[in-house]
N, C-alpha and C positions, 0 to 999 in steps of 0.2 A: 504494499499499499504506499502511496506517495505521502511524504511527510506533510505536505500542504493540506491533504485531505483527511489526515488523522484527527479523530475527535479529541477534544481537550481532555487531559487526564489519563490518556491511554487508549487502547483499542478494545472493542468488544466489551466483555464483562470484567475487564481488568481495572476499570476506573474505581475511584473511591466511592463508598456508599454516600448517598445524598445526605443522610443524617450526620455524617462526620465531616462535612465540608467547612465547618467553622474553625476558628483558631483553637489551638490546644487549650484545654481548661475552660472553654466556653460552655455555658449551660445549654442543654439540649431542650428542644421544644417538647418532645415526648420523653419521659424517663426511660432509660434503658437499663435492663437488668445487668448488663456488663459494666455500666458506668457506676462509680461509687456515689453514695447518697450525697447530695449537695444542699447547702442552706440550713444546716442544723441550728445556727444562731437565729436565723429568720423564723424558723418554726417555733423556737422557744419564745421569741418576741411576740408571736401571734397567739400562741396557745395560752400563755399565762394570763393575759388580759381577758381572754375568752373564758377561762376557768373562773376568774374573779367575777365576771359578769354573771355566769351561770349560778355561782354561789349566792350572789345578791338576789337574783330572780327567784331562786329556790327559797330563800329566806322570806321574800315578800309573799310568795304563794303559800307559805306554811301557815299564815294566819287566816287563810281562806278556808271556809268549811266545805265548799263545793265548787266545781267547775260547771258552768252552764254553757251549752252550745245553743246558738240562736241564729235566726234569720232576720235580717233587717234590710231596709231600702232607703235610698235617698233619691229625691226627685230632681228634675231639670239639670242635667240629663239623668235618666233613670239608671241607678246603680244598685245592684243586689249584693249582699254580703252574707257569708256564713262565717260566724265568728265564735270565739270562746271567751268567757269572762269569769273572773273569780268573784264569788259572792260570799257575804258573811253567813253565819249559821242560821239566823232568823229568816233569811231569804231562801233557804234550801228546802223548806218543808213541802212546798208545792210549786207547780208551774205558775200559778197565779201570784204567789209571793215572789218568785223569781222575776216574773215580768214586772211587778210593781217596783222592785228594786233596780232592775236593769233599764227600764224604759227612760227614766230621767237622765241616766248617764249617757245613753245613746242620743237622746234629744239634744243634750248640750253640744254634741259633735255634729248635729244636723242629720241624724239618722232616725228612722221610725222603726220600732220593733214590730216585726211581723209575727214571729212565733218563737216559743221556746222549744227546741228540738229534744234536748235531754238534760238531765241533771245528774252529774257524776260526783259522788261524795269524795272529798279529799281523803287520801289515805296513805 
């Protein structure tokens, strides 16, 4: 084969793999089992704040007596929502009590409560 017509990087299947065409030590777009793990410090910087946030949210949910799943709507334009809310013990006795406690909270945000789907005791 003429040198002027040879493909860059070699001929045929002898060229380098497309995933290895960056400079040495560069991060790969897709992780490779052959490449050593990279970014250990980055993972630690992301995981620790995430764990702290999870602990704070769990502490906030600990004082809730139940989780209520609900359907709500907002008009102009119409938006429908299926959400979950934490309610105190006195609002967990029935769907009517849960609706009475949840409707004002949703109304403050511009939503109208359509239905209480389920009440799940905290546990």
